[in-house]
C-alpha positions as a LaTeX table, in Angstrom:
\begin{tabular}{lrrr}
\hline
Residue & $x$ (\AA) & $y$ (\AA) & $z$ (\AA) \\
\hline
Unk1 & $-38.31$ & $-12.76$ & $-27.16$ \\
Unk2 & $-37.60$ & $-14.34$ & $-23.81$ \\
Unk3 & $-37.44$ & $-12.94$ & $-20.31$ \\
Unk4 & $-33.69$ & $-12.40$ & $-20.42$ \\
Unk5 & $-33.99$ & $-10.44$ & $-23.69$ \\
Unk6 & $-36.65$ & $-8.15$ & $-22.26$ \\
Unk7 & $-34.83$ & $-7.71$ & $-18.97$ \\
Unk8 & $-36.03$ & $-8.80$ & $-15.56$ \\
Unk9 & $-36.38$ & $-5.22$ & $-14.31$ \\
Unk10 & $-38.40$ & $-4.19$ & $-17.37$ \\
Unk11 & $-41.00$ & $-6.84$ & $-16.54$ \\
Unk12 & $-41.85$ & $-4.72$ & $-13.50$ \\
Unk13 & $-43.07$ & $-1.94$ & $-15.83$ \\
Unk14 & $-46.44$ & $-3.68$ & $-15.79$ \\
Unk15 & $-46.95$ & $-2.19$ & $-12.32$ \\
Unk16 & $-47.02$ & 1.37 & $-13.72$ \\
Unk17 & $-50.56$ & 1.15 & $-15.18$ \\
Unk18 & $-51.68$ & $-1.00$ & $-12.24$ \\
Unk19 & $-50.66$ & 1.76 & $-9.81$ \\
Unk20 & $-52.57$ & 4.36 & $-11.83$ \\
Unk21 & $-55.69$ & 2.19 & $-11.97$ \\
Unk22 & $-55.57$ & 1.60 & $-8.21$ \\
Unk23 & $-55.18$ & 5.32 & $-7.55$ \\
Unk24 & $-58.12$ & 6.44 & $-9.69$ \\
Unk25 & $-60.28$ & 3.51 & $-8.60$ \\
Unk26 & $-59.83$ & 4.47 & $-4.94$ \\
Unk27 & $-57.83$ & 1.37 & $-4.04$ \\
Unk28 & $-56.16$ & 0.62 & $-0.73$ \\
Unk29 & $-53.37$ & 3.03 & 0.18 \\
Unk30 & $-51.15$ & 0.12 & 1.21 \\
Unk31 & $-51.52$ & $-1.54$ & $-2.19$ \\
Unk32 & $-50.90$ & 1.77 & $-3.97$ \\
Unk33 & $-47.72$ & 2.19 & $-1.93$ \\
Unk34 & $-46.45$ & $-1.32$ & $-2.70$ \\
Unk35 & $-47.31$ & $-1.20$ & $-6.43$ \\
Unk36 & $-45.80$ & 2.29 & $-6.79$ \\
Unk37 & $-42.57$ & 1.06 & $-5.22$ \\
Unk38 & $-42.40$ & $-1.84$ & $-7.66$ \\
Unk39 & $-43.13$ & 0.52 & $-10.58$ \\
Unk40 & $-40.36$ & 2.96 & $-9.64$ \\
Unk41 & $-37.67$ & 0.25 & $-9.71$ \\
Unk42 & $-37.65$ & $-0.33$ & $-13.51$ \\
Unk43 & $-38.33$ & 3.36 & $-14.24$ \\
Unk44 & $-35.25$ & 4.36 & $-12.24$ \\
Unk45 & $-33.31$ & 1.73 & $-14.15$ \\
Unk46 & $-34.44$ & 3.17 & $-17.48$ \\
Unk47 & $-33.43$ & 6.66 & $-16.36$ \\
Unk48 & $-29.98$ & 5.38 & $-15.48$ \\
Unk49 & $-29.55$ & 3.48 & $-18.76$ \\
Unk50 & $-30.69$ & 6.42 & $-20.88$ \\
Unk51 & $-28.31$ & 8.74 & $-19.04$ \\
Unk52 & $-25.41$ & 6.32 & $-19.49$ \\
Unk53 & $-26.03$ & 5.91 & $-23.23$ \\
Unk54 & $-26.24$ & 9.68 & $-23.68$ \\
Unk55 & $-23.08$ & 10.12 & $-21.63$ \\
Unk56 & $-21.27$ & 7.59 & $-23.83$ \\
Unk57 & $-22.08$ & 9.66 & $-26.91$ \\
Unk58 & $-21.15$ & 12.97 & $-25.26$ \\
Unk59 & $-17.59$ & 11.95 & $-24.48$ \\
Unk60 & $-15.74$ & 11.50 & $-21.18$ \\
Unk61 & $-16.03$ & 15.12 & $-20.00$ \\
Unk62 & $-19.68$ & 16.03 & $-20.55$ \\
Unk63 & $-20.70$ & 12.40 & $-20.30$ \\
Unk64 & $-19.07$ & 12.02 & $-16.92$ \\
Unk65 & $-20.78$ & 15.19 & $-15.73$ \\
Unk66 & $-24.16$ & 13.85 & $-16.91$ \\
Unk67 & $-23.63$ & 10.57 & $-15.10$ \\
Unk68 & $-22.61$ & 12.42 & $-11.94$ \\
Unk69 & $-25.56$ & 14.81 & $-12.08$ \\
Unk70 & $-28.37$ & 12.42 & $-13.06$ \\
Unk71 & $-27.06$ & 9.21 & $-11.54$ \\
Unk72 & $-29.37$ & 9.56 & $-8.54$ \\
Unk73 & $-32.20$ & 11.48 & $-10.19$ \\
Unk74 & $-34.85$ & 9.00 & $-9.04$ \\
Unk75 & $-33.90$ & 9.43 & $-5.37$ \\
Unk76 & $-33.92$ & 13.21 & $-5.81$ \\
Unk77 & $-37.40$ & 13.17 & $-7.36$ \\
Unk78 & $-38.84$ & 10.99 & $-4.59$ \\
Unk79 & $-37.25$ & 13.22 & $-1.94$ \\
Unk80 & $-38.66$ & 16.35 & $-3.61$ \\
Unk81 & $-42.21$ & 15.00 & $-3.46$ \\
Unk82 & $-41.69$ & 14.02 & 0.18 \\
Unk83 & $-40.35$ & 17.51 & 0.92 \\
Unk84 & $-43.35$ & 19.06 & $-0.79$ \\
Unk85 & $-45.68$ & 16.86 & 1.30 \\
Unk86 & $-43.96$ & 18.19 & 4.43 \\
Unk87 & $-45.73$ & 21.51 & 3.79 \\
Unk88 & $-48.88$ & 19.79 & 5.03 \\
Unk89 & $-47.39$ & 17.14 & 7.34 \\
Unk90 & $-44.15$ & 18.10 & 9.07 \\
Unk91 & $-43.39$ & 14.46 & 9.85 \\
Unk92 & $-42.56$ & 13.95 & 6.17 \\
Unk93 & $-39.36$ & 15.90 & 6.84 \\
Unk94 & $-38.22$ & 12.78 & 8.70 \\
Unk95 & $-38.89$ & 10.74 & 5.55 \\
Unk96 & $-36.78$ & 13.14 & 3.45 \\
Unk97 & $-33.82$ & 13.00 & 5.82 \\
Unk98 & $-34.20$ & 9.26 & 6.32 \\
Unk99 & $-34.18$ & 8.66 & 2.56 \\
Unk100 & $-30.83$ & 10.47 & 2.39 \\
Unk101 & $-29.48$ & 8.35 & 5.23 \\
Unk102 & $-30.90$ & 5.17 & 3.73 \\
Unk103 & $-29.41$ & 5.82 & 0.30 \\
Unk104 & $-25.96$ & 6.38 & 1.80 \\
Unk105 & $-26.19$ & 3.24 & 3.93 \\
Unk106 & $-27.83$ & 1.14 & 1.23 \\
Unk107 & $-25.19$ & 1.89 & $-1.38$ \\
Unk108 & $-22.16$ & 1.77 & 0.92 \\
Unk109 & $-23.18$ & $-1.38$ & 2.80 \\
Unk110 & $-25.89$ & $-3.34$ & 0.99 \\
Unk111 & $-24.89$ & $-2.74$ & $-2.65$ \\
Unk112 & $-21.16$ & $-2.99$ & $-2.02$ \\
Unk113 & $-21.67$ & $-6.01$ & 0.23 \\
Unk114 & $-23.85$ & $-7.79$ & $-2.32$ \\
Unk115 & $-21.26$ & $-7.05$ & $-5.02$ \\
Unk116 & $-18.44$ & $-8.48$ & $-2.91$ \\
Unk117 & $-20.55$ & $-11.50$ & $-1.99$ \\
Unk118 & $-21.86$ & $-12.32$ & $-5.47$ \\
Unk119 & $-18.54$ & $-11.66$ & $-7.19$ \\
Unk120 & $-16.59$ & $-13.51$ & $-4.52$ \\
Unk121 & $-18.68$ & $-16.63$ & $-4.97$ \\
Unk122 & $-17.25$ & $-16.96$ & $-8.49$ \\
Unk123 & $-13.79$ & $-15.44$ & $-7.95$ \\
Unk124 & $-11.78$ & $-16.34$ & $-4.85$ \\
Unk125 & $-10.02$ & $-12.96$ & $-4.68$ \\
Unk126 & $-11.04$ & $-9.78$ & $-6.50$ \\
Unk127 & $-8.97$ & $-6.62$ & $-6.81$ \\
Unk128 & $-9.82$ & $-2.96$ & $-7.33$ \\
Unk129 & $-7.90$ & 0.34 & $-7.41$ \\
Unk130 & $-6.94$ & 0.94 & $-3.77$ \\
Unk131 & $-6.08$ & 4.62 & $-4.40$ \\
Unk132 & $-9.46$ & 5.49 & $-5.92$ \\
Unk133 & $-11.27$ & 3.39 & $-3.31$ \\
Unk134 & $-9.36$ & 5.06 & $-0.48$ \\
Unk135 & $-10.21$ & 8.51 & $-1.83$ \\
Unk136 & $-13.88$ & 7.55 & $-2.06$ \\
Unk137 & $-13.82$ & 6.31 & 1.54 \\
Unk138 & $-12.21$ & 9.59 & 2.65 \\
Unk139 & $-14.87$ & 11.63 & 0.86 \\
Unk140 & $-17.50$ & 9.48 & 2.52 \\
Unk141 & $-15.91$ & 10.34 & 5.87 \\
Unk142 & $-16.22$ & 14.03 & 4.98 \\
Unk143 & $-19.91$ & 13.49 & 4.29 \\
Unk144 & $-20.30$ & 11.84 & 7.69 \\
Unk145 & $-18.66$ & 14.85 & 9.35 \\
Unk146 & $-20.99$ & 17.18 & 7.47 \\
Unk147 & $-24.01$ & 15.32 & 8.81 \\
Unk148 & $-22.59$ & 14.82 & 12.31 \\
Unk149 & $-21.72$ & 18.44 & 13.10 \\
Unk150 & $-25.31$ & 19.85 & 12.91 \\
Unk151 & $-26.52$ & 17.12 & 15.30 \\
Unk152 & $-23.68$ & 17.81 & 17.77 \\
Unk153 & $-24.23$ & 21.56 & 17.44 \\
Unk154 & $-27.91$ & 21.13 & 18.29 \\
Unk155 & $-27.12$ & 18.86 & 21.24 \\
Unk156 & $-24.64$ & 21.42 & 22.62 \\
Unk157 & $-27.24$ & 24.18 & 22.45 \\
Unk158 & $-29.82$ & 21.97 & 24.17 \\
Unk159 & $-27.46$ & 21.04 & 27.02 \\
Unk160 & $-26.36$ & 24.61 & 27.70 \\
Unk161 & $-29.79$ & 26.16 & 26.99 \\
Unk162 & $-28.33$ & 28.41 & 24.32 \\
Unk163 & $-29.71$ & 29.70 & 21.04 \\
Unk164 & $-27.98$ & 30.05 & 17.67 \\
Unk165 & $-28.75$ & 30.05 & 13.96 \\
Unk166 & $-28.91$ & 26.26 & 13.45 \\
Unk167 & $-30.47$ & 26.66 & 10.01 \\
Unk168 & $-27.60$ & 28.88 & 8.97 \\
Unk169 & $-25.07$ & 26.30 & 10.16 \\
Unk170 & $-26.75$ & 23.61 & 8.06 \\
Unk171 & $-26.83$ & 25.87 & 5.01 \\
Unk172 & $-23.14$ & 26.73 & 5.29 \\
Unk173 & $-22.21$ & 23.05 & 5.68 \\
Unk174 & $-24.36$ & 22.21 & 2.64 \\
Unk175 & $-22.44$ & 24.78 & 0.61 \\
Unk176 & $-19.13$ & 23.21 & 1.68 \\
Unk177 & $-20.35$ & 19.73 & 0.72 \\
Unk178 & $-21.54$ & 20.95 & $-2.68$ \\
Unk179 & $-18.24$ & 22.73 & $-3.40$ \\
Unk180 & $-16.34$ & 19.55 & $-2.51$ \\
Unk181 & $-18.59$ & 17.62 & $-4.89$ \\
Unk182 & $-17.78$ & 20.01 & $-7.75$ \\
Unk183 & $-14.07$ & 19.71 & $-7.01$ \\
Unk184 & $-14.42$ & 15.92 & $-6.87$ \\
Unk185 & $-15.81$ & 16.02 & $-10.41$ \\
Unk186 & $-12.85$ & 18.15 & $-11.50$ \\
Unk187 & $-10.49$ & 15.63 & $-9.92$ \\
Unk188 & $-12.08$ & 12.55 & $-11.49$ \\
Unk189 & $-12.94$ & 13.99 & $-14.92$ \\
Unk190 & $-10.00$ & 16.33 & $-15.52$ \\
Unk191 & $-6.87$ & 16.18 & $-13.39$ \\
Unk192 & $-6.71$ & 12.49 & $-12.35$ \\
Unk193 & $-8.66$ & 10.66 & $-15.02$ \\
Unk194 & $-6.07$ & 7.86 & $-15.06$ \\
Unk195 & $-7.42$ & 6.61 & $-11.74$ \\
Unk196 & $-10.84$ & 6.04 & $-13.30$ \\
Unk197 & $-9.98$ & 4.92 & $-16.85$ \\
Unk198 & $-10.59$ & 1.28 & $-16.03$ \\
Unk199 & $-14.02$ & 2.07 & $-14.63$ \\
Unk200 & $-15.10$ & 3.93 & $-17.78$ \\
Unk201 & $-13.95$ & 1.13 & $-20.08$ \\
Unk202 & $-15.70$ & $-1.51$ & $-17.97$ \\
Unk203 & $-18.88$ & 0.55 & $-17.90$ \\
Unk204 & $-18.99$ & 1.02 & $-21.67$ \\
Unk205 & $-18.29$ & $-2.66$ & $-22.21$ \\
Unk206 & $-21.09$ & $-3.59$ & $-19.81$ \\
Unk207 & $-23.57$ & $-1.40$ & $-21.70$ \\
Unk208 & $-22.62$ & $-2.97$ & $-25.02$ \\
Unk209 & $-22.80$ & $-6.51$ & $-23.65$ \\
Unk210 & $-26.23$ & $-6.04$ & $-22.09$ \\
Unk211 & $-28.24$ & $-4.33$ & $-24.82$ \\
Unk212 & $-26.08$ & $-2.67$ & $-27.45$ \\
Unk213 & $-25.78$ & 1.03 & $-28.22$ \\
Unk214 & $-28.82$ & 3.32 & $-28.08$ \\
Unk215 & $-29.38$ & 6.14 & $-30.52$ \\
Unk216 & $-29.43$ & 9.68 & $-29.17$ \\
Unk217 & $-33.13$ & 10.01 & $-30.01$ \\
Unk218 & $-34.02$ & 6.81 & $-28.18$ \\
Unk219 & $-31.97$ & 7.85 & $-25.15$ \\
Unk220 & $-33.59$ & 11.29 & $-24.91$ \\
Unk221 & $-37.15$ & 9.99 & $-25.33$ \\
Unk222 & $-36.57$ & 7.22 & $-22.80$ \\
Unk223 & $-35.05$ & 9.64 & $-20.30$ \\
Unk224 & $-37.94$ & 12.11 & $-20.58$ \\
Unk225 & $-40.64$ & 9.44 & $-20.41$ \\
Unk226 & $-39.03$ & 7.59 & $-17.49$ \\
Unk227 & $-38.46$ & 10.82 & $-15.55$ \\
Unk228 & $-42.10$ & 11.84 & $-16.01$ \\
Unk229 & $-43.39$ & 8.47 & $-14.84$ \\
Unk230 & $-41.02$ & 8.42 & $-11.86$ \\
Unk231 & $-42.50$ & 11.76 & $-10.82$ \\
Unk232 & $-46.06$ & 10.39 & $-11.16$ \\
Unk233 & $-45.24$ & 7.20 & $-9.24$ \\
Unk234 & $-43.40$ & 9.20 & $-6.57$ \\
Unk235 & $-46.49$ & 11.32 & $-5.99$ \\
Unk236 & $-48.61$ & 8.19 & $-5.56$ \\
Unk237 & $-46.03$ & 6.62 & $-3.26$ \\
Unk238 & $-45.63$ & 9.65 & $-0.99$ \\
Unk239 & $-49.39$ & 10.17 & $-0.87$ \\
Unk240 & $-49.85$ & 6.65 & 0.49 \\
Unk241 & $-47.01$ & 6.71 & 3.04 \\
Unk242 & $-49.06$ & 7.79 & 6.06 \\
Unk243 & $-51.83$ & 5.20 & 5.78 \\
Unk244 & $-49.37$ & 2.46 & 4.85 \\
Unk245 & $-46.98$ & 3.04 & 7.73 \\
Unk246 & $-49.90$ & 3.19 & 10.17 \\
Unk247 & $-51.35$ & $-0.06$ & 8.84 \\
Unk248 & $-48.00$ & $-1.87$ & 8.93 \\
Unk249 & $-46.71$ & $-0.33$ & 12.14 \\
Unk250 & $-43.74$ & 1.37 & 10.50 \\
Unk251 & $-42.19$ & 4.67 & 11.52 \\
Unk252 & $-41.41$ & 7.53 & 9.15 \\
Unk253 & $-37.72$ & 6.90 & 9.81 \\
Unk254 & $-37.94$ & 3.23 & 8.80 \\
Unk255 & $-39.93$ & 4.05 & 5.66 \\
Unk256 & $-37.25$ & 6.49 & 4.52 \\
Unk257 & $-34.12$ & 4.62 & 5.60 \\
Unk258 & $-35.10$ & 1.17 & 4.32 \\
Unk259 & $-38.14$ & 1.09 & 2.03 \\
Unk260 & $-37.79$ & 4.24 & $-0.09$ \\
Unk261 & $-33.99$ & 4.02 & $-0.20$ \\
Unk262 & $-34.04$ & 0.42 & $-1.44$ \\
Unk263 & $-36.65$ & 1.25 & $-4.08$ \\
Unk264 & $-34.67$ & 4.21 & $-5.41$ \\
Unk265 & $-31.41$ & 2.26 & $-5.56$ \\
Unk266 & $-32.69$ & $-1.13$ & $-6.76$ \\
Unk267 & $-31.56$ & $-0.63$ & $-10.36$ \\
Unk268 & $-28.05$ & 0.30 & $-9.24$ \\
Unk269 & $-28.02$ & $-2.76$ & $-6.98$ \\
Unk270 & $-28.54$ & $-5.06$ & $-9.94$ \\
Unk271 & $-25.93$ & $-3.33$ & $-12.11$ \\
Unk272 & $-23.24$ & $-3.42$ & $-9.42$ \\
Unk273 & $-23.87$ & $-7.09$ & $-8.69$ \\
Unk274 & $-23.74$ & $-8.05$ & $-12.38$ \\
Unk275 & $-20.44$ & $-6.28$ & $-13.05$ \\
Unk276 & $-18.93$ & $-7.74$ & $-9.87$ \\
Unk277 & $-19.86$ & $-11.18$ & $-11.15$ \\
Unk278 & $-17.77$ & $-10.34$ & $-14.24$ \\
Unk279 & $-14.84$ & $-9.40$ & $-11.97$ \\
Unk280 & $-15.12$ & $-5.69$ & $-12.86$ \\
Unk281 & $-14.64$ & $-4.61$ & $-9.25$ \\
Unk282 & $-13.47$ & $-1.05$ & $-9.95$ \\
Unk283 & $-16.80$ & $-0.37$ & $-11.60$ \\
Unk284 & $-18.78$ & $-2.18$ & $-8.90$ \\
Unk285 & $-17.03$ & $-0.18$ & $-6.17$ \\
Unk286 & $-17.61$ & 3.08 & $-8.02$ \\
Unk287 & $-21.31$ & 2.35 & $-8.53$ \\
Unk288 & $-21.83$ & 1.55 & $-4.85$ \\
Unk289 & $-19.67$ & 4.07 & $-3.00$ \\
Unk290 & $-19.91$ & 6.67 & $-5.77$ \\
Unk291 & $-23.69$ & 6.68 & $-5.43$ \\
Unk292 & $-23.37$ & 7.22 & $-1.67$ \\
Unk293 & $-21.10$ & 10.19 & $-2.35$ \\
Unk294 & $-23.56$ & 11.66 & $-4.85$ \\
Unk295 & $-26.35$ & 11.43 & $-2.28$ \\
Unk296 & $-24.31$ & 13.00 & 0.52 \\
Unk297 & $-22.42$ & 15.66 & $-1.45$ \\
Unk298 & $-24.93$ & 16.50 & $-4.19$ \\
Unk299 & $-28.50$ & 15.39 & $-3.46$ \\
Unk300 & $-28.58$ & 16.47 & 0.20 \\
Unk301 & $-27.22$ & 20.01 & $-0.46$ \\
Unk302 & $-29.47$ & 20.45 & $-3.52$ \\
Unk303 & $-32.52$ & 19.45 & $-1.48$ \\
Unk304 & $-31.55$ & 22.01 & 1.14 \\
Unk305 & $-31.08$ & 24.74 & $-1.47$ \\
Unk306 & $-34.47$ & 23.90 & $-3.02$ \\
Unk307 & $-36.13$ & 24.03 & 0.40 \\
Unk308 & $-35.56$ & 27.80 & 0.44 \\
Unk309 & $-38.07$ & 28.17 & $-2.39$ \\
Unk310 & $-41.55$ & 29.31 & $-1.27$ \\
Unk311 & $-43.22$ & 26.02 & $-2.30$ \\
Unk312 & $-41.23$ & 23.93 & 0.17 \\
Unk313 & $-40.62$ & 23.89 & 3.93 \\
Unk314 & $-37.08$ & 24.61 & 5.04 \\
Unk315 & $-34.84$ & 21.58 & 5.38 \\
Unk316 & $-31.77$ & 21.30 & 7.60 \\
Unk317 & $-28.98$ & 18.76 & 8.02 \\
Unk318 & $-29.84$ & 17.96 & 11.62 \\
Unk319 & $-30.22$ & 14.18 & 11.55 \\
Unk320 & $-31.05$ & 11.92 & 14.48 \\
Unk321 & $-28.18$ & 10.51 & 16.48 \\
Unk322 & $-28.94$ & 6.97 & 15.28 \\
Unk323 & $-28.74$ & 8.12 & 11.65 \\
Unk324 & $-25.45$ & 9.89 & 12.25 \\
Unk325 & $-24.04$ & 6.90 & 14.14 \\
Unk326 & $-25.14$ & 4.57 & 11.33 \\
Unk327 & $-23.41$ & 6.68 & 8.68 \\
Unk328 & $-20.25$ & 6.85 & 10.82 \\
Unk329 & $-20.26$ & 3.06 & 11.19 \\
Unk330 & $-20.69$ & 2.60 & 7.44 \\
Unk331 & $-17.74$ & 4.93 & 6.76 \\
Unk332 & $-15.59$ & 2.97 & 9.20 \\
Unk333 & $-16.49$ & $-0.40$ & 7.70 \\
Unk334 & $-16.07$ & 0.74 & 4.08 \\
Unk335 & $-12.67$ & 2.21 & 4.91 \\
Unk336 & $-11.59$ & $-1.09$ & 6.48 \\
Unk337 & $-12.53$ & $-3.18$ & 3.44 \\
Unk338 & $-11.17$ & $-0.67$ & 0.90 \\
Unk339 & $-7.67$ & $-0.05$ & 2.22 \\
Unk340 & $-6.04$ & $-3.17$ & 0.73 \\
Unk341 & $-7.71$ & $-3.04$ & $-2.69$ \\
Unk342 & $-8.95$ & $-6.63$ & $-2.43$ \\
Unk343 & $-12.29$ & $-8.23$ & $-1.63$ \\
Unk344 & $-13.84$ & $-11.64$ & $-1.08$ \\
Unk345 & $-17.29$ & $-13.03$ & $-0.36$ \\
Unk346 & $-16.76$ & $-12.96$ & 3.42 \\
Unk347 & $-16.19$ & $-9.20$ & 3.41 \\
Unk348 & $-19.40$ & $-8.83$ & 1.42 \\
Unk349 & $-21.28$ & $-10.90$ & 3.98 \\
Unk350 & $-19.96$ & $-8.71$ & 6.80 \\
Unk351 & $-21.09$ & $-5.53$ & 5.03 \\
Unk352 & $-24.58$ & $-6.95$ & 4.55 \\
Unk353 & $-24.68$ & $-8.05$ & 8.20 \\
Unk354 & $-23.87$ & $-4.49$ & 9.34 \\
Unk355 & $-26.69$ & $-3.16$ & 7.14 \\
Unk356 & $-29.17$ & $-5.69$ & 8.57 \\
Unk357 & $-28.19$ & $-4.82$ & 12.15 \\
Unk358 & $-28.72$ & $-1.12$ & 11.48 \\
Unk359 & $-32.02$ & $-1.89$ & 9.77 \\
Unk360 & $-33.21$ & $-3.76$ & 12.87 \\
Unk361 & $-32.38$ & $-0.74$ & 15.02 \\
Unk362 & $-34.29$ & 1.62 & 12.71 \\
Unk363 & $-37.28$ & $-0.74$ & 12.67 \\
Unk364 & $-37.59$ & $-0.84$ & 16.46 \\
Unk365 & $-36.83$ & 2.85 & 17.08 \\
Unk366 & $-40.05$ & 4.56 & 18.29 \\
Unk367 & $-41.64$ & 7.35 & 16.30 \\
Unk368 & $-39.98$ & 10.56 & 17.45 \\
Unk369 & $-42.93$ & 12.88 & 16.91 \\
Unk370 & $-45.40$ & 10.49 & 18.51 \\
Unk371 & $-43.17$ & 10.10 & 21.56 \\
Unk372 & $-42.78$ & 13.88 & 21.86 \\
Unk373 & $-46.51$ & 14.39 & 21.41 \\
Unk374 & $-47.34$ & 11.78 & 24.03 \\
Unk375 & $-44.86$ & 13.30 & 26.46 \\
Unk376 & $-46.23$ & 16.78 & 25.82 \\
Unk377 & $-49.76$ & 15.47 & 26.26 \\
Unk378 & $-48.92$ & 13.98 & 29.66 \\
Unk379 & $-47.26$ & 17.24 & 30.70 \\
Unk380 & $-50.28$ & 19.28 & 29.68 \\
Unk381 & $-52.63$ & 16.84 & 31.41 \\
Unk382 & $-50.64$ & 16.89 & 34.63 \\
Unk383 & $-50.39$ & 20.68 & 34.51 \\
Unk384 & $-54.13$ & 21.01 & 34.00 \\
Unk385 & $-54.81$ & 18.63 & 36.89 \\
Unk386 & $-52.46$ & 20.54 & 39.17 \\
Unk387 & $-54.05$ & 23.81 & 38.12 \\
Unk388 & $-57.51$ & 22.41 & 38.88 \\
Unk389 & $-56.58$ & 21.09 & 42.32 \\
Unk390 & $-54.76$ & 24.30 & 43.18 \\
Unk391 & $-57.84$ & 26.27 & 42.17 \\
Unk392 & $-59.96$ & 23.97 & 44.28 \\
Unk393 & $-57.52$ & 24.30 & 47.17 \\
Unk394 & $-57.60$ & 28.06 & 46.90 \\
Unk395 & $-61.38$ & 28.13 & 46.87 \\
Unk396 & $-61.36$ & 25.93 & 49.95 \\
Unk397 & $-59.70$ & 28.74 & 51.88 \\
Unk398 & $-63.08$ & 29.92 & 53.11 \\
Unk399 & $-63.78$ & 26.61 & 54.86 \\
Unk400 & $-60.27$ & 26.07 & 56.26 \\
Unk401 & $-59.83$ & 26.86 & 59.97 \\
Unk402 & $-57.69$ & 29.81 & 60.98 \\
Unk403 & $-53.98$ & 29.32 & 61.52 \\
Unk404 & $-54.22$ & 29.77 & 65.28 \\
Unk405 & $-57.28$ & 27.56 & 65.78 \\
Unk406 & $-55.43$ & 24.32 & 66.58 \\
Unk407 & $-58.45$ & 22.39 & 67.82 \\
Unk408 & $-60.31$ & 23.13 & 64.61 \\
Unk409 & $-57.25$ & 22.02 & 62.59 \\
Unk410 & $-57.14$ & 18.66 & 64.37 \\
Unk411 & $-60.79$ & 17.99 & 63.59 \\
Unk412 & $-60.47$ & 19.09 & 59.98 \\
Unk413 & $-57.37$ & 16.90 & 59.45 \\
Unk414 & $-59.17$ & 13.83 & 60.83 \\
Unk415 & $-62.08$ & 14.52 & 58.50 \\
Unk416 & $-59.70$ & 14.75 & 55.53 \\
Unk417 & $-58.05$ & 11.41 & 56.39 \\
Unk418 & $-61.41$ & 9.66 & 56.65 \\
Unk419 & $-62.55$ & 10.92 & 53.25 \\
Unk420 & $-59.25$ & 10.42 & 51.38 \\
Unk421 & $-59.64$ & 8.50 & 48.16 \\
Unk422 & $-58.48$ & 4.92 & 48.09 \\
Unk423 & $-56.53$ & 5.43 & 44.88 \\
Unk424 & $-53.00$ & 6.76 & 44.98 \\
Unk425 & $-53.54$ & 9.42 & 42.33 \\
Unk426 & $-56.57$ & 10.90 & 44.04 \\
Unk427 & $-54.78$ & 10.84 & 47.41 \\
Unk428 & $-51.86$ & 12.75 & 45.89 \\
Unk429 & $-54.27$ & 15.18 & 44.28 \\
Unk430 & $-55.90$ & 15.77 & 47.64 \\
Unk431 & $-52.52$ & 16.43 & 49.21 \\
Unk432 & $-51.65$ & 18.79 & 46.37 \\
Unk433 & $-54.92$ & 20.61 & 46.91 \\
Unk434 & $-54.18$ & 20.86 & 50.61 \\
Unk435 & $-50.72$ & 22.25 & 49.85 \\
Unk436 & $-52.10$ & 24.82 & 47.43 \\
Unk437 & $-54.81$ & 25.75 & 49.89 \\
Unk438 & $-52.28$ & 26.19 & 52.69 \\
Unk439 & $-50.14$ & 28.31 & 50.39 \\
Unk440 & $-53.10$ & 30.54 & 49.63 \\
Unk441 & $-54.03$ & 30.71 & 53.30 \\
Unk442 & $-50.52$ & 31.61 & 54.44 \\
Unk443 & $-50.25$ & 34.15 & 51.65 \\
Unk444 & $-53.43$ & 35.85 & 52.76 \\
Unk445 & $-52.28$ & 35.63 & 56.39 \\
Unk446 & $-49.07$ & 37.43 & 55.53 \\
Unk447 & $-50.98$ & 40.11 & 53.71 \\
Unk448 & $-53.15$ & 40.64 & 56.77 \\
\hline
\end{tabular}
């Protein structure tokens, strides 16, 4: 049959049974994580293909709605399992948020950049619809604002020591983003379809060229089977995150932003690159930036709505400042390359370079919870030490000379200096004890 006939991504389906065997045989968590990631890639691709073939048979209206709703189903499933795991480990919330950030960055920078690069290596100049691309960039800017405001709101409250309903702010913003997404569908599928006609024709042609038309029965069975297996693999993957990141020295943020996001979007990466190679840049741009919009305007709000169910911890839209800055940078760069409606391989290289730079920053960023825990631990330790020395200083009141007995004070002070510890910390502790003791003494003197 040949490798090309089977499909390179489909070859990775062999990792599905391997992941199951490793899980039930008690294999290494790191290997389970890696194999599960490799297994999800072709499964997500099958979900996308089945959805596209069904959409083609349903017509432009319902079909477009199906593509918009299920285009990022794999990422949503992985995020749901991570959100569920956060019921038992709150640090998994960071993975959920980071996967949202990573999907936006990965599609807008890595996928689009790879499409520009790969297509530009064959075609010197490639063109796409500047109006549709500009609208997509503007919607991406809206998504960045929606994720930036909760972080700024939280920072303002922290600086001014104020309290407010931060969860409510995130929920209201999520509602706005979701409403905009619905109106975006109305715009693209109903009122301004002429802007996207070329994309639909290119997409249908690509499906026919690659593997021919699927029957409705085949599409439905494939979609159900692939969705089920993505859920199973996602559970294995999320269950192995903690041990894997500890073994490899990764943070929860890096796992979500880079690893999980790349795995969930790998199938879309390949499709966008292939159509760009065929000079179908409208479709390539829509796959890349359109997927980022679906994550920001649909997946993120839906995850937040689901988090209000009793089986999940509550999620908010308060992202770290680095995540917000990264999304803002991606919006800026995408807007710059989209405004003229043309692309070349150099622009693709620049987009990829921006993604790599951001990835380096996420890799080296310390674990937030560990840093907070360590800081809190030091504070508790210092407080306990101070409490102990103060208690010791207070109990020493009985052996301290009276306030008016200056000769006794001189002798006692000389004795203290001769017995002071040689280490700086113990010397400071002794001084703290003396201070606490003096405070107790003076307090009792005032009372008398």
